[in-house]
C-alpha positions in Angstrom: 32.8 1.7 21.1 32.2 4.4 18.5 29.6 6.9 18.7 26.5 5.9 16.9 24.2 8.5 14.9 21.7 6.5 12.9 20.0 8.5 10.5 16.8 5.8 10.6 15.7 5.1 14.2 16.7 1.8 14.9 14.5 -1.3 15.8 13.8 -1.6 19.5 12.7 -5.3 19.4 12.6 -5.7 23.2 9.8 -6.5 25.3 11.5 -4.9 28.5 14.5 -2.3 29.5 16.6 -2.4 32.2 17.8 -0.6 35.4 21.0 -0.1 36.8 19.4 0.2 40.5 16.3 1.7 42.4 17.4 5.0 42.0 17.0 4.8 38.3 13.5 2.9 38.7 12.6 5.8 40.6 13.7 8.3 37.9 11.5 6.4 35.5 8.2 7.2 37.7 9.5 11.1 38.6 10.6 11.8 34.7 7.5 10.4 32.5 8.6 10.2 29.0 12.5 10.6 29.6 13.0 6.8 30.2 11.6 3.3 29.1 10.6 0.2 30.9 8.1 -1.7 29.1 7.2 -1.9 25.6 3.6 -2.3 26.3 4.0 1.0 28.1 6.4 2.7 25.5 8.8 2.1 23.1 11.1 4.1 21.2 9.8 2.9 17.8 6.0 3.6 18.7 6.9 7.4 20.5 8.3 8.1 17.1 5.2 6.9 14.8 2.8 8.9 17.6 5.1 11.8 17.4 5.1 11.6 13.6 1.6 11.2 12.9 0.8 13.9 15.7 2.9 16.6 14.2 1.0 15.7 10.9 -2.4 16.3 12.5 -1.4 19.4 14.7 -2.8 17.6 18.1 -1.7 17.4 21.7 -0.3 14.0 21.4 -1.0 10.6 19.8 -1.1 7.0 21.0 -0.5 4.2 18.5 -2.1 1.0 18.8 -2.3 -2.6 17.6 -5.1 -1.8 14.7 -7.5 0.8 13.5 -10.1 -1.2 15.6 -8.1 -1.1 18.7 -7.8 2.9 18.2 -11.4 3.5 17.8 -12.1 1.1 20.9 -9.4 3.2 23.0 -11.1 6.5 21.7 -14.4 5.4 22.9 -13.2 4.0 26.0 -11.2 6.9 26.9 -14.3 8.7 27.2 -17.5 6.5 27.8 -18.2 3.9 30.7 -21.2 1.7 31.5 -24.6 3.8 31.2 -23.3 6.2 28.4 -24.5 7.2 25.1 -22.7 7.4 22.0 -24.2 9.1 18.6 -22.5 7.5 15.3 -23.3 8.3 11.5 -25.5 5.7 10.1 -22.9 5.7 7.0 -19.8 4.1 8.8 -17.6 1.2 8.8 -19.2 -2.2 9.4 -16.4 -3.1 11.9 -17.2 0.4 13.8 -20.7 -0.5 13.8 -20.1 -3.9 14.8 -18.0 -2.8 17.9 -20.6 -0.3 19.0 -23.8 -2.6 18.3 -22.2 -6.4 19.2 -19.8 -5.5 22.0 -19.7 -2.1 23.7 -23.5 -2.6 24.2 -22.6 -5.6 26.1 -20.8 -3.6 28.7 -23.7 -0.8 28.9 -22.6 1.6 26.4 -26.2 2.7 24.0 -25.6 3.7 20.7 -27.7 5.6 18.4 -27.2 6.0 14.5 -28.0 9.5 13.3 -29.6 9.4 9.9 -27.8 11.3 7.1 -30.7 13.8 6.9 -30.5 14.7 10.4 -26.4 14.9 10.3 -26.2 18.6 11.6 -29.4 18.6 13.4 -29.5 15.8 15.8 -30.7 17.9 18.7 -33.3 15.0 19.3 -31.4 12.3 19.7 -28.9 14.1 22.5 -29.5 12.4 25.9 -28.0 13.4 29.3 -25.5 10.8 29.0 -24.8 11.5 25.5 -20.8 11.7 25.5 -19.6 11.7 21.9 -20.4 11.9 18.3 -18.3 9.7 16.1 -18.1 9.7 12.2 -15.4 9.4 9.3 -14.2 12.5 7.0 -15.5 10.2 4.3 -17.8 7.5 4.8 -16.7 3.9 4.0 -17.7 3.2 1.0 -19.8 5.4 -0.6 -17.8 8.6 0.2 -20.2 10.7 1.8 -18.3 13.9 2.9 -18.9 15.5 6.5 -18.7 19.0 7.3 -16.5 18.9 10.3 -16.9 22.7 11.1 -20.5 22.3 11.2 -20.6 19.2 13.3 -18.2 20.7 15.9 -20.8 23.4 16.0 -23.3 21.2 17.3 -21.2 18.6 19.4 -19.9 21.9 21.3 -23.4 23.2 21.5 -24.4 19.9 23.3 -21.0 19.6 25.3 -20.0 16.1 23.5 -16.8 15.1 21.9 -16.4 15.0 18.2 -14.2 12.0 17.1 -13.4 11.9 13.8 -12.0 8.6 11.8 -9.5 10.5 9.2 -8.8 7.1 7.5 -9.6 8.0 4.1 -8.6 11.5 4.2 -5.4 11.2 5.8 -3.9 14.6 7.4 -2.5 15.4 3.8 -6.3 16.5 2.7 -7.9 17.2 5.8 -6.7 17.9 9.6 -10.3 17.7 11.5 -8.5 18.8 15.1 -8.2 22.1 12.9 -11.6 22.0 11.9 -12.9 21.4 15.6 -12.8 17.9 16.1 -11.7 16.6 19.7 -10.2 13.0 19.0 -8.6 11.9 15.3 -8.5 8.2 14.4 -6.6 6.7 12.0 -6.2 2.6 10.8 -2.4 3.2 10.3 -3.1 -0.2 8.4 -4.1 2.0 5.5 -2.7 5.0 4.0 -0.4 6.2 6.8 1.6 3.1 6.6 0.7 2.6 2.9 2.0 -0.9 1.9 -0.2 -3.4 3.1 2.0 -5.1 5.6 1.3 -3.2 8.8 -1.8 -3.5 11.1 -2.0 -0.5 13.2 -4.1 2.3 14.6 -3.5 5.5 16.2 -5.5 8.0 18.2 -4.5 11.7 18.3 -6.3 14.4 20.8 -6.5 17.6 21.0 -6.0 18.0 24.8 -3.5 16.6 27.1 -6.8 15.3 29.4 -7.9 13.3 26.5 -4.4 12.0 25.7 -3.6 10.8 29.2 -7.1 9.0 29.2 -6.5 7.2 25.8 -3.1 6.4 27.0 -4.6 4.8 30.1 -6.7 2.7 28.0 -4.2 1.5 25.8 -2.0 0.5 28.6 -4.6 -1.0 30.8 -6.1 -3.4 27.7 -3.1 -4.0 26.2 -3.7 -2.5 22.9 0.0 -1.5 22.2 1.6 -1.8 19.1 4.8 -3.8 18.5 7.9 -2.2 17.9 8.7 -3.8 14.5 5.2 -3.0 13.2 5.8 0.7 14.7 9.1 1.2 12.8 7.5 -0.1 9.5 4.9 2.0 9.9 6.8 5.2 10.5 9.2 4.2 7.4 6.1 4.3 5.2 4.8 7.5 6.8 7.9 9.2 5.3 6.4 9.1 1.6 2.6 9.7 2.5 2.4 13.3 1.0 4.1 12.1 -2.3 2.0 8.8 -2.2 -1.6 10.8 -1.4 -1.1 13.0 -4.4 -0.8 9.9 -7.2 -3.2 8.2 -5.2 -5.5 11.6 -5.7 -4.7 11.9 -9.1 -5.1 8.9 -10.5 -8.3 8.3 -8.5 -10.0 11.4 -10.1 -8.9 9.9 -13.9 -10.5 6.5 -12.9 -13.8 8.0 -11.4 -14.1 10.2 -14.9 -12.9 7.2 -16.7 -16.0 4.9 -14.8 -18.5 7.5 -15.0 -18.4 7.2 -18.9 -18.5 3.3 -19.2 -22.0 2.2 -20.2 -21.5 -0.9 -17.6 -21.3 1.2 -15.0 -24.5 2.7 -13.4 -22.9 5.1 -10.6 -19.7 6.2 -9.5 -19.5 7.8 -5.9 -16.1 10.1 -5.6 -16.1 13.4 -4.1 -13.8 14.8 -6.8 -16.6 14.3 -9.6 -18.7 18.0 -10.1 -22.0 15.8 -9.6 -21.2 14.6 -6.2 -23.2 16.0 -3.8 -20.4 17.4 -1.5 -18.1 18.1 -4.3 -17.4 22.0 -3.1 -17.4 20.9 0.7 -14.7 18.0 0.0 -12.6 20.6 -2.2 -12.6 23.1 0.6 -12.0 20.5 3.5 -9.6 18.7 1.2 -6.9 21.6 -0.1 -8.2 20.8 -3.7 -7.7 16.8 -3.3 -10.1 13.9 -3.1 -8.6 10.9 -1.9 -7.9 7.5 -3.4 -10.8 5.7 -2.8 -13.9 5.5 -4.8 -16.9 2.9 -5.4 -18.9 2.2 -8.3 -22.2 0.2 -9.1 -22.4 -2.2 -11.8 -25.7 -4.6 -12.3 -27.0 -5.7 -9.1 -26.1 -9.1 -9.5 -23.5 -11.3 -7.5 -22.6 -13.1 -10.9 -21.8 -10.0 -12.6 -19.6 -8.9 -9.9 -17.9 -12.4 -10.0 -17.4 -12.0 -13.7 -15.8 -8.7 -13.3 -13.3 -9.9 -10.8 -12.3 -12.7 -12.7 -11.8 -10.7 -15.6 -9.0 -8.5 -14.0 -5.6 -9.5 -14.7 -3.5 -7.6 -11.9 -5.6 -5.9 -9.8 -6.5 -8.0 -6.8 -10.0 -8.7 -4.9 -8.7 -7.8 -1.2 -11.2 -6.6 1.7 -8.8 -3.7 2.6 -7.3 -0.4 1.4 -4.8 2.2 0.6 -1.8 0.2 -0.4 0.6 1.4 -3.1 -1.1 -1.4 -5.4 -4.5 -0.8 -6.8 -7.3 -3.3 -5.2 -10.9 -4.0 -5.1 -13.3 -4.7 -2.1 -16.9 -5.8 -1.9 -18.8 -4.1 0.7 -22.0 -6.3 0.8 -19.7 -9.6 1.3 -16.9 -7.9 3.6 -16.7 -4.7 5.2 -20.5 -4.0 6.0 -21.5 -7.9 6.3 -22.7 -7.4 9.4 -25.2 -5.0 9.2 -28.9 -6.0 8.5 -30.4 -6.2 5.2 -32.5 -3.3 6.0 -29.4 -1.2 7.2 -27.5 -2.3 4.1 -30.4 -0.9 1.9 -30.8 1.9 3.5 -27.5 3.3 3.0 -27.0 2.2 -0.8 -24.6 -1.1 -0.1 -26.2 -3.4 -3.0 -25.0 -6.5 -4.9 -23.4 -4.4 -7.6 -21.5 -2.2 -5.4 -17.3 -2.5 -5.6 -15.3 -0.4 -3.7 -11.9 0.7 -5.6 -8.7 1.5 -3.5 -6.7 3.5 -6.4 -3.0 2.4 -6.0 0.0 4.6 -7.5 0.3 2.6 -10.5 0.2 4.7 -14.1 -3.3 5.2 -14.6 -3.3 3.7 -18.0 -2.3 0.4 -16.7 -5.2 0.6 -14.1 -7.5 1.6 -16.7 -6.6 -1.0 -18.7 -7.2 -3.9 -16.4 -10.7 -2.4 -15.5 -11.8 -2.3 -19.3 -10.8 -6.3 -19.1 -13.2 -6.6 -15.9 -16.1 -4.6 -17.4 -16.1 -6.5 -20.6 -16.9 -9.5 -18.9 -19.9 -7.8 -17.2 
C-alpha cells in the first residue's frame, strides 16, 4: 500500500480498535494516549477536536462531550459530590438552571443563585461545602458581561473553582483561563462548530488534575462524542476566527439599526455605548462584542407572532450561532423552565426576542427585520 498522508484527518468511524496480542494490550495501559482501544474512551477525531479547542483556550487539556449540557454536567461532577454546594449566577442559560435545580439536587448537590447585584460580593453565600461558582462570559439571553478577573479574585479567596461557560464569546473574544478561571465549557454546537449540524460540548481545564477528573466522568457516564460529529466540529472550527469577525461586525450594525427603530423598546448588545458593561466587554473581548443580541418589542405574544410571521428568511430556531441568522424566544424556549418570578426578575418578558446574527450581508438581515417589525 502506498504511503498515505492526508491533509485532513480521516473519519475513524469505528467503535473499537484492535490489538495484535496481549503485549500490545499492555502497552495501551502502560502508555496512555499512545494508542486507542474503544471510542467511548478516546478516538482520533475527538482527540483532534479537543486538542484544537485547547490550543485556542490555552488550557492544560480538553475533553469533548456529546452536547453542551453534558459538558456542563461533566464539569460540575468532576468537582462536586453529594453534599456539596454550587454557586451559580442568577442570569444563566435555562438549561443550566434546570440541570442544577431539577436534576443535580436529586443526587444531593445543592445550588444557590447569586443575585446580579452581589456578583462580586457573594461572601455571605459561601458555605464550608461550596465547591464552585458557575457563570457565563456573557449571559443568555440578556448579554450581561461578567468580569472574570474580579470573579477569579473572589473564588480564589474562598478556595472554590471558577467555571465559565464561554459559548457566547468563544476564545476568539475571551480566554477565561488566562483571566483566572479554572474550567471553561462550550456548547460546541454553537460557534465552535458553527454550521447548525453538530451537537457537541467541550470542557477545557487549567490543571491536569481537573482534566483527569473530567475525563473520568466522561468515560464513566458515557458522555463521549461520536467520531463523525467530532470530525464535523473540527472542520467547522477551522473557520472560527473568520466567522466570528463577521458575526461581530454584523451584530454591531444590526444592534445600531434596532436601537433607532421606534417599535423596538430596548436592545441588549455589549457593543452599544449605553450597555452597562460596554467598557468591560471591549477590554475582555479584545474590541469584539459577539454575534448575539436581544431586543424587546411590545410585551404581547401576538406582537411577537406577527413579527415572526413577517420575516421572509430569518427562521425561528431555538438555538444559536449558525452561519445563518435566526431568532429565538427565551420565554418559550431556553428559559421556559424558570418560574414566572425568576423570569421577571432577570427581565425575560413576553416581548423579548433573541437574535443570533449570521454572516450574511448586513443589509439583507436589516431588510428582513424591517419586514418583521412592520407587522408589529
